[in-house]
KEBA-604726 format. One line per 2 residues: number of its first residue (from 0); their letters; for each residue x, z, y of N, C-alpha, C, O. Coordinates in pm, 1 decimal, padded with zeros to 6 digits. Each point is the difference from the previous one (the first is absolute). Layout:
KEBA-604726
NUM) A) X,Z,Y,X,Z,Y,X,Z,Y,X,Z,Y  ...
This chain:
KEBA-604726
0) MT) -02051.5,-03846.5,11209.2,-00104.2,-00004.4,00097.4,-00128.9,00047.4,-00066.2,-00030.2,-00036.3,-00113.7  -00044.2,00117.0,00186.2,-00125.0,00052.7,-00052.6,-00114.7,-00040.5,00090.9,00003.8,00026.3,00120.2
2) AG) -00101.9,-00087.6,-00174.2,-00120.8,-00035.2,00073.9,-00112.9,-00012.7,-00101.4,00022.8,-00035.6,-00115.6  -00143.3,00064.6,00159.4,-00114.5,-00010.8,-00089.2,-00035.8,-00144.9,-00028.8,00047.5,-00091.4,00067.5
4) EN) -00129.6,00071.6,-00165.7,-00041.6,-00135.5,-00036.4,-00095.8,-00060.0,00101.3,-00014.1,-00122.0,00007.9  -00051.9,00207.5,00069.7,-00097.2,-00044.9,00099.8,00027.2,00071.1,00132.2,00063.7,00105.3,00000.3
6) PF) -00109.8,-00159.6,00111.1,00026.5,00062.4,00131.4,-00098.7,00110.8,00034.9,-00055.7,00000.8,00109.8  00033.7,00091.7,-00200.8,-00095.7,00106.4,00023.8,00065.1,00125.3,00057.5,-00066.0,00075.6,00071.4
8) YN) 00193.4,-00051.8,-00100.5,00069.9,00118.4,00052.2,00053.0,-00027.6,00140.0,-00016.1,00082.4,00090.0  00078.4,-00196.3,-00071.7,00047.0,-00044.3,00130.8,-00004.0,-00152.0,00003.8,-00058.5,-00062.4,-00088.6
10) EE) 00119.8,00002.1,00189.6,-00010.5,-00145.5,00015.3,00078.0,-00079.1,-00104.9,-00017.2,-00121.5,-00010.6  00101.0,00187.3,-00065.4,00082.2,-00070.4,-00098.5,-00060.8,00005.9,-00139.2,-00074.1,00092.3,-00033.8
12) WT) 00106.8,-00191.6,-00044.9,-00027.6,00000.6,-00142.3,00117.7,-00071.1,-00064.8,00082.7,-00058.4,00070.0  -00073.8,00062.3,-00199.3,00119.0,-00048.2,-00069.4,00041.5,-00140.0,00042.2,00116.2,-00022.5,00034.0
14) ES) -00208.8,-00070.8,-00035.8,00034.2,-00138.5,00032.6,00046.9,-00015.1,00144.6,00095.6,-00072.9,00026.7  -00161.2,00140.4,00065.8,00040.2,-00012.3,00140.7,00136.6,00064.4,00023.1,00081.0,-00051.8,00076.8
16) AW) -00055.4,00165.0,-00143.4,00128.5,00066.8,00016.2,00113.6,-00087.4,-00052.2,00105.1,-00009.2,00063.5  -00125.0,-00055.0,-00178.1,00103.0,-00089.1,-00052.6,00023.9,-00118.1,00093.9,00113.8,-00042.9,00019.4
18) RI) -00221.2,-00009.0,00038.3,00015.4,-00114.5,00090.3,00076.6,00039.4,00125.9,00088.5,-00073.5,00043.6  -00121.2,00188.0,00015.3,00072.4,00047.7,00118.0,00146.4,00023.1,-00035.2,00089.8,-00037.3,00075.5
20) LR) -00067.0,00098.8,-00189.9,00136.7,00026.3,-00044.2,00076.9,-00129.7,-00020.5,00111.5,-00014.7,00050.0  -00169.8,-00078.7,-00122.4,00066.9,-00126.3,-00033.3,00020.7,-00090.6,00121.5,00107.6,-00056.8,00018.7
22) DY) -00212.6,00044.1,00063.9,00004.2,-00099.6,00107.4,00053.0,00052.3,00133.3,00046.2,-00078.6,00082.8  -00052.2,00209.7,-00060.9,00036.6,00051.9,00131.2,00107.7,00108.3,-00002.9,00101.7,-00012.5,00068.3
24) AA) -00122.4,00118.1,-00145.8,00092.3,00113.3,00004.2,00133.4,-00029.4,-00069.1,00105.9,00018.5,00060.1  -00110.0,-00063.3,-00183.8,00124.2,-00023.9,-00074.5,00089.8,-00104.9,00065.2,00121.2,00020.9,00004.5
26) PR) -00173.6,-00131.9,00045.8,00088.5,-00097.0,00063.9,00073.7,00055.5,00122.5,00106.8,-00050.4,00034.8  -00161.4,00152.8,00030.8,00067.0,00060.8,00114.7,00116.1,00088.4,-00043.6,00087.2,00031.5,00080.9
28) VL) -00085.1,00009.1,-00208.3,00099.4,00095.9,-00047.7,00102.1,-00063.4,-00093.8,00119.9,00024.9,00012.6  -00166.5,-00106.1,-00106.0,00090.0,-00056.2,-00101.4,00106.4,-00088.6,00063.6,-00027.8,-00077.9,00091.2
30) GR) 00150.0,00091.6,-00141.3,00111.7,-00080.1,00048.4,00070.8,00059.3,00120.6,00095.9,-00059.1,00049.6  -00140.1,00173.5,-00001.6,00062.7,00065.0,00115.9,00095.0,00109.8,-00044.3,-00017.5,00059.9,-00106.2
32) EL) 00117.9,-00034.3,00188.1,00086.2,00115.5,-00020.7,-00073.2,00120.7,00055.2,-00036.8,00002.1,00117.4  00015.5,00098.1,-00200.9,-00072.8,00119.2,00041.4,00091.2,00121.7,-00004.0,00085.8,00011.1,-00087.6
34) DG) -00104.3,00080.0,00182.2,00076.8,00124.7,-00000.5,-00054.5,00097.6,-00103.1,00069.0,00094.0,-00039.5  -00191.5,-00115.7,-00003.8,-00062.9,00086.2,-00098.3,-00149.2,-00022.8,00001.6,-00048.7,-00083.7,00075.9
36) PE) -00024.8,00155.8,-00157.7,-00144.3,-00019.8,-00011.6,-00075.3,00019.0,00131.4,-00103.6,-00062.6,00022.6  00156.9,00150.2,00064.6,-00067.8,00023.4,00127.1,00002.2,-00121.8,00091.6,-00072.3,-00003.3,00099.6
38) AV) 00153.3,-00095.8,-00131.4,00008.0,-00122.2,00080.4,-00117.0,-00094.6,-00026.8,-00018.5,-00097.3,00073.1  -00060.1,00124.8,-00176.4,-00111.9,-00087.6,-00034.7,-00113.2,00011.1,00101.9,-00056.9,-00101.4,00040.4
40) YP) 00024.0,00223.2,00001.3,-00115.3,00019.0,00088.6,00006.9,-00083.1,00128.4,-00097.3,-00068.1,00032.5  00207.7,00070.9,00041.1,00003.2,-00078.8,00123.7,-00020.0,-00150.3,-00022.6,-00048.1,-00070.2,00089.0
42) LT) 00084.1,00021.9,-00205.4,-00015.2,-00142.8,-00029.1,-00144.4,-00038.7,-00031.5,-00036.4,-00117.3,00008.1  -00044.8,00215.2,-00043.8,-00140.3,-00028.7,-00035.2,-00099.2,00066.9,00094.4,-00120.9,-00012.0,-00019.8
44) AH) 00168.7,00081.3,00120.6,-00087.5,00075.8,00090.2,-00097.8,-00089.3,00075.9,-00106.1,00046.9,00041.1  00139.1,-00173.0,-00021.9,-00087.9,-00090.7,00074.4,-00124.4,-00039.5,-00079.9,-00094.8,-00054.6,00056.5
46) IR) 00094.1,00081.2,-00185.2,-00115.8,-00031.4,-00084.3,-00100.3,00114.1,00016.3,00029.4,00114.2,-00035.3  -00145.7,-00144.5,00087.7,-00101.7,00103.2,00022.7,-00068.8,00037.5,-00130.6,-00036.1,-00086.3,-00080.0
48) GH) 00018.6,00218.0,00060.0,-00066.2,00046.7,-00121.5,00083.8,-00029.9,-00123.2,00122.8,-00004.9,00007.0  -00188.2,-00014.5,-00116.9,00064.9,-00036.0,-00127.0,00110.1,00098.8,-00038.0,00109.3,-00038.7,-00041.2
50) NM) -00141.1,00166.7,00056.1,00098.5,00103.9,-00029.4,00039.3,00006.6,-00146.2,00112.4,00039.1,-00031.5  -00201.6,-00076.2,-00058.2,00033.8,00001.1,-00142.8,00107.5,-00105.2,-00028.8,00096.4,00028.3,-00071.0
52) AK) -00111.8,-00147.0,00124.4,00097.8,-00107.1,-00021.6,00134.2,00035.8,00063.0,00104.4,-00013.9,-00063.7  -00106.9,00060.0,00188.5,00124.3,00035.7,00068.1,00065.9,00120.6,-00065.5,00122.2,00005.0,-00014.4
54) GG) -00204.3,00092.3,-00025.3,00054.1,00118.3,-00067.3,00060.9,-00033.5,-00134.8,00099.8,00059.8,-00040.1  -00159.6,-00155.4,-00029.9,00056.8,-00042.9,-00128.2,00137.2,-00061.6,00016.8,00089.2,00021.3,-00082.1
56) LE) -00072.5,-00098.1,00189.1,00130.1,-00061.3,00027.1,00102.1,00106.9,00038.1,00115.0,-00005.7,-00043.6  -00156.1,00102.1,00124.0,00090.5,00109.1,00035.9,00039.7,00080.9,-00123.6,00116.4,00037.1,-00015.4
58) AA) -00212.3,-00010.1,-00072.0,00030.4,00074.0,-00122.9,00096.9,-00078.9,-00087.7,00090.5,00057.5,-00060.4  -00109.4,-00188.0,00053.5,00090.2,-00083.4,-00080.1,00142.3,00006.0,00053.7,00096.3,-00009.0,-00076.2
60) AW) -00083.4,00024.1,00207.2,00133.6,00005.2,00059.4,00081.4,00117.1,-00052.9,00122.8,-00006.9,-00005.5  -00190.6,00114.3,-00033.3,00071.8,00115.5,-00055.0,00057.0,-00029.2,-00137.4,00088.4,00072.2,-00046.0
62) TW) -00135.7,-00174.2,-00019.7,00050.2,-00031.5,-00133.8,00094.2,-00118.9,-00001.0,00047.1,-00039.9,-00106.5  -00018.5,-00017.9,00222.9,00094.9,-00111.2,00002.9,00134.3,00050.1,-00050.9,00032.7,00117.1,00019.5
64) PH) 00043.3,-00199.8,-00082.3,00117.3,00040.5,-00078.9,00092.0,00104.5,00059.4,00028.8,00099.0,-00067.3  00018.0,-00115.0,00186.8,00097.9,00094.6,00052.9,-00060.9,00137.3,00025.0,00062.4,00101.8,-00029.9
66) AW) -00182.0,-00098.1,00083.8,-00064.5,00128.4,00024.6,-00029.6,00070.2,-00131.5,00020.9,00120.8,-00011.8  -00069.8,-00195.6,-00087.9,-00032.7,00059.4,-00128.8,00124.1,00053.0,-00068.4,-00001.8,00110.6,-00054.1
68) KA) 00109.1,-00187.1,00055.5,00123.7,00040.6,-00066.2,00055.2,00127.9,00062.4,00044.5,00089.6,-00071.8  -00046.8,-00080.3,00203.9,00051.3,00119.4,00066.2,-00082.2,00122.3,-00038.4,00056.4,00106.0,-00027.2
70) CR) -00188.3,-00119.0,00024.7,-00086.4,00113.6,-00034.9,00016.1,00038.3,-00146.1,-00002.9,00118.2,-00034.2  00019.7,-00217.0,-00051.5,00009.8,00024.6,-00143.9,00117.3,00090.6,-00033.4,-00008.5,00082.8,-00090.7
72) FG) 00117.5,-00098.4,00163.9,00119.3,00077.7,-00029.9,00012.6,00123.1,00088.4,00106.4,00061.5,00006.9  -00215.8,-00025.5,00061.0,00000.0,00121.5,00079.2,00084.6,-00007.5,00124.7,00035.6,00103.5,00056.4
74) KR) -00002.8,-00222.2,-00012.2,00079.2,-00016.2,00121.1,-00092.8,-00016.9,00118.9,-00120.5,-00020.2,-00015.5  00177.4,00028.6,00132.2,-00079.4,-00029.1,00118.3,-00048.2,-00143.2,-00010.3,00064.5,-00083.6,-00063.3
76) SA) -00176.8,00055.5,00125.0,-00053.9,-00135.5,-00007.7,00095.6,-00098.2,00065.0,00083.6,00037.6,00082.2  -00096.8,-00161.9,-00119.5,00084.2,-00104.7,00057.9,-00018.1,-00003.1,00151.1,00096.8,-00020.2,00073.3
78) AA) -00218.9,00039.8,-00026.3,-00025.6,-00000.8,00144.3,00071.7,00116.4,00068.0,00054.1,-00016.1,00109.4  -00053.3,00131.8,-00172.6,00064.8,00116.7,00058.2,00150.6,-00019.3,00008.9,00064.9,00055.6,00088.6
80) RG) -00009.5,-00133.7,-00179.5,00143.2,-00028.4,00002.8,00032.8,-00114.4,00095.3,00116.7,-00034.9,00017.7  -00219.5,-00023.4,00043.8,00022.5,-00108.9,00093.7,00011.2,-00136.5,-00066.9,00037.7,-00097.7,00064.7
82) AK) -00069.7,00090.2,-00192.2,00009.0,-00127.6,-00070.7,-00115.6,-00091.1,00040.6,-00108.8,00046.5,00034.2  00133.8,-00172.6,-00038.8,-00105.6,-00096.6,00024.4,-00024.5,-00073.6,-00131.2,00092.7,-00021.3,-00078.2
84) FR) -00216.7,-00017.2,00054.6,-00027.5,-00076.6,-00119.5,-00098.4,-00109.4,00032.4,-00076.7,00009.2,00095.9  00079.7,-00111.2,-00175.5,-00083.3,-00116.7,00023.9,-00126.2,00009.8,-00085.0,00007.0,00016.5,-00121.8
86) AE) -00120.4,-00026.6,00186.5,-00127.2,00003.6,-00070.8,-00023.5,-00135.8,-00063.1,-00001.8,-00101.2,00070.0  -00016.0,00097.6,-00199.8,-00021.4,-00125.2,-00070.2,-00114.4,00014.6,-00098.2,-00024.6,00108.5,-00052.8
88) SP) -00043.4,-00215.7,00029.2,-00105.2,00002.6,-00100.5,00063.4,-00020.5,-00135.6,00104.1,-00064.9,-00010.1  -00165.2,00119.5,-00095.7,00057.7,-00013.1,-00134.6,-00007.1,-00142.6,-00050.0,00044.1,-00028.6,-00111.3
């Protein structure tokens, strides 16, 4: 997740982005069966603004184990193969 230290560029700053991610966005995603990274957006779309926090969670979804493993070996992504994976926190 990328956000400035202060809310001078947009409404987010590092502390607020982490709070939105921790308290609102991540709980909507973690522990769910996902078809792939694109499944993250609909789960967080109800959160107004906070694009840095939501975008950070979407970016993290691309590195979740099954998606990362498929890309690493040059195979189609897990989502493209129709695989489902469970989003979990480390």
